[in-house]
N, C-alpha and C positions, 0 to 999 in steps of 0.2 A: 505527273509533270504535264502541263498543258502547252508548252511550246512558246512560240515567238509572237509578240504582239506589236508590229513595226508601224501600226497605223497612226500613232501620234508621236510627234518629235518633242524633244525637250531642249534644255540647254546643254550645249556642247562641253563635255570635261575633256581636257587635253592633258595627257600624261606629260609631266614636266621633261622627260627625256625623249618625248617624241615617238614612243613605241606603240602607242594606240590612243583612240579617241572613243568616247561613249556619251551618249545624250542621257542626261539625268533630269528628273523632274525639277520644276521651278522651286517646289516646296522642300526639297531636300536641303539639309543644312551640312556643309563640309565641316568636319571636326578636325582640329588641330591635333596631329599626332606626333610622337617622339620616335617613331619607328619608319622604316622604309616601306610604308604603304599608305594608301589612301582611305579615308573612312567617311561615310555619310550617315547622317541621322534621318530616318525615313518616319514621317509623322502618321500617315494612315495606311495601314495599321501600324503601330509603333514598332520600330525594328531598327537594327544597325546594319549597314553594309561596308564591306572592307574589299579593297582592290589591291593584290599583290602581284608583282612579277618577279619571278625568281629562276634559278637553273634546276630543271628536274628531267629526268629521263622517262619517268612513268607518271601516270595521273595520281596514283596512291601517293608517291613521294612528293608530288606538288601539293596535294591536300595535306600531308603530314607536315610539310615545311611551313605552309601558309598558316596552318593553326598555331604552330610553335611561334611564328613571327609575330602574329597579331595577339597572342596571349588567349587565343579562344580556348575553352574547355575541351580537352581531348575526346570527351564524349561525343563531340560533333562528327568523329570518324566513324567509318564502318557501315555506312548507309549502302543501299542497293544502287548501283550505277546505272544511269540511263542517260540517253542522248537527247540534248535540246539544240537543235541546229548543229553547230560545229562544237558544242560544249559537252563534256562529259560531267554529269552531275549527280550528286545524292543528297538524300535528305535523311535527317536523324532527329530524334526526340531524346532528351537526356532524362534521367530519373526524376527530375523536378517539373517535367513537362515543358521545358523550353525547347523549341524548335530551331534547328539549324539547317541551312541549305549551302552547299558547296558545289561550285561549277568551275571546271578548268579545261583549257585546251593548250597543246603544245604546238608552237609554230617556230620552226627554225631553232635557235638556241634558247628560247624563253618559254617558260611556262607561265600562262595568265590564270589567275585564280581569283574567283568572287566567292566571298562568304557572307551569308546573310543569317542574322540571328534576331528572333523574336524578343521584344523587350519584356513579355510577360508570358506565363504559360497559356496554351491554347492559340497563340497568335502563329498562324500558318506562314511559311516563307515563299509559297507559291502565290505570289502577289503580282497583279497585272503590271503595275508600274516597274517592278524589279525584272520582269520578263521583257518589257520593252527595252530596258537598259541592256540586257542581255543581247537582245536582237539587234541593238544599234552598234554594239562593239565592232571597231573596226581596226584591225592590226596592220600597221604599216607595212607594205610589201607582200601581204599575204594573196595568194593566187588560187583561184577555183578552176577546177578542170571541167571542161564543157562536155555535157552529154548530148550527142547529136543523133542518136539512134537507140533502138531497143537494144541492140547489140552491145552498145555501150553501157546500158543500163544493166543488162545481164552480167556484164563483166564486173561492174561495181558490186552488185549483189554477191556474186561468187567470191570476189576478194574479201568482202566483209565478213561472210559466214565461214569461209575457209580459215580466217584469221581467229575465229571464235569458236561456234559450234552450233547445233541446232539447225533450223531452217527459216526461211522467210517467203512468204507469198505474197503476191501483189496482184491487183486488178485495176483496170481504167475502163470507164463508162463514158460514152458520149452520144447524146441524143437517143436516148432509149436503148443504146446497144452497148454490150460489153465488147470493147474493141482490143483488149489485150489482157492476157493473164500470164503469170510466170511464177513457178515455184522451184526452190533450190535448197538442198540440204537433207539432213536426216530428221525426219519428224519424231521418230522413236529410235533411239540408239540402242535400247534394250533389246528390241526385236528386230533392228536393222531396216525399219520401214522408211523409205524415202518419202519427202514431201510431194504432193502433187496439188492440182488446183482444187482438190475436194478435201484437203486437210482442214482440220478445224482447230481453231485457236481461240485462246481466251481473249475477251474484249477489253477487260478491265474497264477503265473510265470512259471507254467509247460507248459504255452502256448509258451513260448520263443522258446524251440527247434522245434516246429511246425513251427513258423514263419521262423527259420533258415533253415529248410529242404524245405520249400517253396522257399525260396531265392536260395538255392543250385540247385534246379531243373532249374532255370534261368542261374546260372553259368554253368551247363552242356549244355545248349542250346548255349553257347558262347555269351549270351546276357549281362551278368554282369562278370566283373573282380574283383577277391576278393581284388586285390592290387591296385585298381583304387581309385581315389578320388571320394567320394559319389556325389559331385557336378556335375559330368559327367551325372548323372541320375536325381538328384533332383534340379530342378530350383532355389529353395529357400534355398538351403544349403549354409551356409557362406562362402565366399571365403577365409576368414582368418583362417579357420579350416583345417589345413593340417593333415588330417587323412585319413584312408582307411577303405574300406568296411570290410576287414578282422578285423581291429580294433573295428569296431562296434559289430562284432559277438563275439569278446573276452572281451568286456567291458573295452578296453585299449584306447578308443578315448577321454576319459576325458570329455565327455558331462555331465554338471551338472545335478544332480537329484533334485527333489523338491516334497515335500508333497503337494503343490498346484496342481501338476500334477497327483500324485497318489490318493489324497484324493479328488480333486476337480473333475477330469474327471471320474465321475460315473454317471450312469443313472438309474432311477426306471423304472418299467414296463411302456410301452407306450411312454417313452422318447426315444430320439435319440441323438447322437453325432454330433458334427459339422463334416465336412469333415477332414480326416487325413491332407491334404495339409493346411487347415485353423488352425489346432492345431499345426502343425509343424512351420508354418510361425510365429504364435503367440509366440511359445517356442522361437525360435532363436532372435526374438525381445527383449524378456524379459531377456534372458540369452545369450548376445553377446560374452562372454568369456568362453573359456574352464576352467574346475576346476584344471587341473594338465597338465603336460607334456605328450603329447600323446605317447604311445607305450612303457612306462616305467614300468607300472604296471596294473594289473587288478582291476578296481574300478567299482562295480556293479551299473549300471544307467539305469533306464528304458527307457529314450528317445533314447539310442542306438538303440532300438527295434522299436521304432516309426519310426526312420530314415530307417531301413530296410524294414519296410512296405511300406514306401513312394517309395523306389527303386523298390519293387515288383509292386507297382501300376503304376508307370511311364513306367516301361520296358514292362510290360504284357499288359497294357492298360485296365485292370480290376480292380475293388475295391479289396482292400486286402483280405476282409473276403470271397468274391466270389471266388478268386483265390484259397485260402486255402481249401475251402470246395470242390471245383470241382477237383482240381489236387491232394489233399492231403488225406483229410478225406474220400472222396467217394471212391478212389481206395483202401484204406486201410479198407473198410468195417466198419468205425466207425459211425453207423447209429444213435447212441444216442447222438453224440458230435457235437455241433454246438455253434456259438456266440450268437444266438438269443434263446428266451425262445419259443421253438416250440413243446416241448411235453406237456403231461397232467400235471396240476400244481401238482398233487399229486406225481409225480415222482421226484421233485426238493427237496434237502435237504435245510431246512431252517437254516440259520446262528444262532449260539447261541452266544451272545455277554454277557460280564459281565454287569450286571444291573448297578453296581456302575459307570461304564464308559460310560453308554448310553447318559448322557446329554452332555458329552464332545463330543462324536461322532456326536450327532445331532448339536452341535454348529459349529464343524468344517465343516460338510455338508453344513450348512446354509450359512457359511461364502462364500463357494465356489459357491453353487448352488441354492441360495435363501432361503427364510424364511419358506418354507413349508415342511421341513424335517422330522418332528415329524413322518409323515406316514412311515418312515423307520423302526419304531418299531411296530411289530404287536401285541406282548404281553409282559408284563413285569413279570418276575418271581422274587423270593427272590434272587437268586444268578445270574441267566442268563436270558437274554431277548431274543425273538425271532425276527429276522430282516425279513424284506420283501426282495424278489428277488432284486438284484441290478446288474447292469452290469459294468464291468471293460473295459476301453479302449481296443479293441481287439488285437492289436499287442503285447502288453507286459503281457496281463493277461486275456484276455476275453472269452476263451474257457470253456466250462462246458461239462462234460460227465460222463461215468461210468468207475470204474477201469478196467474192462474187455476190454472196448474200447481202453483204454491206452495201454494194453498189445499187441495190434495190431502194434501200433507205435513202441513199444519197439521191436517186433519181426522183424519188418522191418529193424531196426538198428543192430539187431542181426544177420540178415540173408543177409547181403550185399546188402541191399536196396530192397529186395524182401518180398513181402506179398502174400502168396498163388501163383497164377500163374502171378502176376503182379509185374513188375520190376518198383518200385516207384522212386528209385534213383539207380544210377550205383554203383557197388561195390567200385570203386575207389573214388566215392563221399562220401561214408559212411565211408571209411577208412580215408579220409582227415578230416572228422567231429571229428573222434576219435584220430586224431594225436595231440599230445601236441604241443601247439602254444608257441612261444617264445617272449620275450620282445625286445626292440630295441638292448639291449646289448647281445642278446642270451640266457640269462636265462629264464627258463621255467616259464610261466605264470600261471600253475595250471589248465588249461582247454583246451579242443578242441575248435571246432568251435560251440559255444553255450552249449556243454557239459562239466560239471564239472567233475573233475577226484578224485577218492577216493580209499582208500585200507583199507581192514579189514581183519578179520581172515579168510575170505572166498575166499580172492583174490581181484584184481583190478576190478574197476567197474566205470561206467559213470552214472551221475545222474543229476537231476535238481529238485529243491524244488518249491514250490507255496504256496502263503498265502495272506491274506488280513484281512479286519475287521472281525475277528471272525472265521477264517478258516485257515487250513494249510495242505499240502499235500506234497508227495515225489514220485518220481519214479526213478528207477535205474536199470541197467542191468550189468550182470557179462558176458563178452564175453567168458572166459575160462570156464564157467559152462553152457553156453547156456541157461542162466536164466535171468528173469526179475520180478520185484515185483513192485506193485504199492500200495500206501496208501493214502486214501482221508478221509476227515472228515469235519464236519459242525461245529467244535469248535477248538479252539486254546489250547495249553498247555498240549497235551496228550502224548508227547514224539514220534513224527513220526519216527525220527531216530531209536529210540529202537525198534519200531514196524516193521520197515523195515528189520533191522539186525535180529529180531526174526523170521520173516518169512523165511529168508533164512536158519538160524540155524534149523527151525522146518522142512524144505523142506530137509536139508542135512540128518537129522536123520530119515526122513519117506520115503525117495525116493525109 
């Protein structure tokens, strides 16, 4: 999930009972219903959105009641829980390939639930317009607690970790200097190893801006044209897909997403992936049609970055991961960040996954990777289980490292492509990556080239989230403040966006 997009307003929808308001896109059509919920038809990409307010004591109960109330297929339930701002969210794909997204929060006596369902297989629910709606949701009477110091921030982190499991590590960088780091929790419960500032976490989709930055190095060299058809570089790219490289970077190329790819393409220690060429060739054979009309909207989809990695390989003549390490991570001094498990085992944070959902996780992994997936679970606890290290396909989620390492990458993007004495990207390239990209009709897509755009009480920022089975992270930077923050964790559901905003608030009070 990629978080909030509050940069663009819409028309105000007011709950008839005065419990909440939300901004919706002018193109959304409100559907008349015969139940106690609101429904909207979203045109691009085609999906349905439902809003329900009910009484529930837990998020799982709220999801279950909301699905029953709206008549949504119960297969929508059971996805991994992540946080998006104040929301607890999950995504699921049913057996027919239809995607569902559920988000809920409990405030006072009410549970507020949003459900999004793609109208056809392959239509992802992580859509920029839907995320803008989530970010604009305003509950009457809701209060936020102010964070006015690093001590307040640390208390928040301790409270969230102690209520869950695992560990959280953070870093703040300002004007070429790391000004604050903090780690709390148990990085490896099996061995009893606490987290510290050198603990290594999985990046998940925070990898995507690294992939984009590597590609932009080839654009600078004149070897890749952003507005060219990707088939000019990738032999196996379908001739019928009339999209551009730029649209891959902005998730507006409409390539279908699939749990078979994200859940199926993982590797345990000692295992390897097929080549990216083999994986992409199999993907286009299985998904011959695009999920929507390219260029009209931004629909988050992991395969866009598989295609970008294939361009990097074909143009550079090197494997994707080798190129990224040699031309990006090494110049940035990101010594603890790699795609492979190359550091001492004790440095890696072990994922904490809800014990109640481990059987489903093993079943899914077994469906895609064979029947020996029980070894994924190292230790079962009453509430959370410890998972063994697993690798995600490199281009869209395979990096792992420390928060301090990630600050080097943010500094490069804050400093016009420079890190220390090394010009990793040219200033005009970094500026292009931060420029708002537009749809085919000229309207803003809500992102630059791989960077999502946001705005909060502290100013405009660029960001990317990352997550997977049992972990979630975020990184963001504020150009006007010359500030970057990184939040990584080995558990989901701890309110990463709240922690990121609290880091900025604490820095503002203590600088």
